N, C-alpha and C positions, 0 to 999 in steps of 0.2 A: 594447805588446808586453812581456811579462814574461819573466824568466829561467826556467830549468827546463824549457824545451821547450814551453811553453804561451803562448798569447796570450789577453788579455782582449778579448772582443768585446762592445761595448755596443750593445744594441738596446733593447728595452723593459726589459731586465734585463742584468746583466753575466754573461757566460758564459765559462768557461775552456775553450779548445779547443786541441788539439795544433798546434804550429807546423808549417808546411809547409817542405819542404826549401828552402834558400837564403834564409830569412828569419832574420836575427839578432835575438836578444833585445836590448832596450834601444834600438831604433830610434825609439821614441816613437809617438804616435798616427798611424794610417794609415787612409785611407778603404777601405771594402770594397764589393764587389759580390756579389750572389747572383742567378744567372740564374733567371728565373721557371720554367723547365722542371724545375729540380731541387728546388723547394719541395715539401715533403710536407704533405698536408692530411688532416684527420680521423684515422682510425685508423692511417694510415701515418705520421703525424707522430712517433709514439713511436720510430720507427727513427732519428730524427735525434739528433745530438749536442747541438743546441740545440732545445728545445721550448718554445713559448710560446703563450699564448692571445691571439687577435686577434679583431677584429670584422670580419665580412664586409660590405663596403660596397657592392660592385657585382659582378654577374656579367654578362659579355659573351660570348655564343655567337658563334663565328666559324667555323661549319661543322664541320671535323674536330677543332677544339679549343675550349676555353673559357678566358677570362681571369677570374681571381678577384682583385679588389682588396681588400686587407686593411689594417686600421689597428691598429697596436700601441698598447698602453696609454699610451705617451708621445706619441702623435700621429704618429709616423713611419708611412709607408705602404710596402707592398710588394705585388707581384703574383705570382700563381702562374699558370702556363699548363699546362693538363692536356689530354690527349687523351681521358681517360675522364671521363664525366659523374659528378659528385658529387651526392649527395642533400643539398644545402645550400641555405639560404635567405638572402637579403640581410637584414642586421640581426642575425643570430645570431652567437654566439661560436663560433670555430673554432680547434682546435689546429693549429699550424703547426710543422713540424720542418725543420731544415737539417742536413745532414751536414758535418762539419768540412772534408772534402776538397772540398766544393762552395763554400767561401768563397774568393773571389778578393780578395787584398790588392792594392790599386791603388798604383802608383807616383805620387808627387807630381809634378805638372808644374812643373818648375823654370824654364820659359821664359815663364811668365805674368808680365807686368809688375805690380809691386806697388806 
């Protein structure tokens, strides 16, 4: 977390995104979560504060929605869950976007034996 009201988010690249209320600068590295339902794909991705290219590795149709498994350039994986079908194919590069307000900064579990 950086000063000046912004946080550095490291995924396949480092992104500078606005800090959410209640998060103080200088708290050090923190894990994040991004819900699959808020991930933007394809042309919608450019609406995100963080936009990156991923590789679509798997599409799973689940009736009213589909899961899209995506691999970032550094090997990390994420999934998008969408109710609208996308004209995408496994193995192709896909733009992914995430809005800053959809990034959930997780609290460290301090009760885990170390």
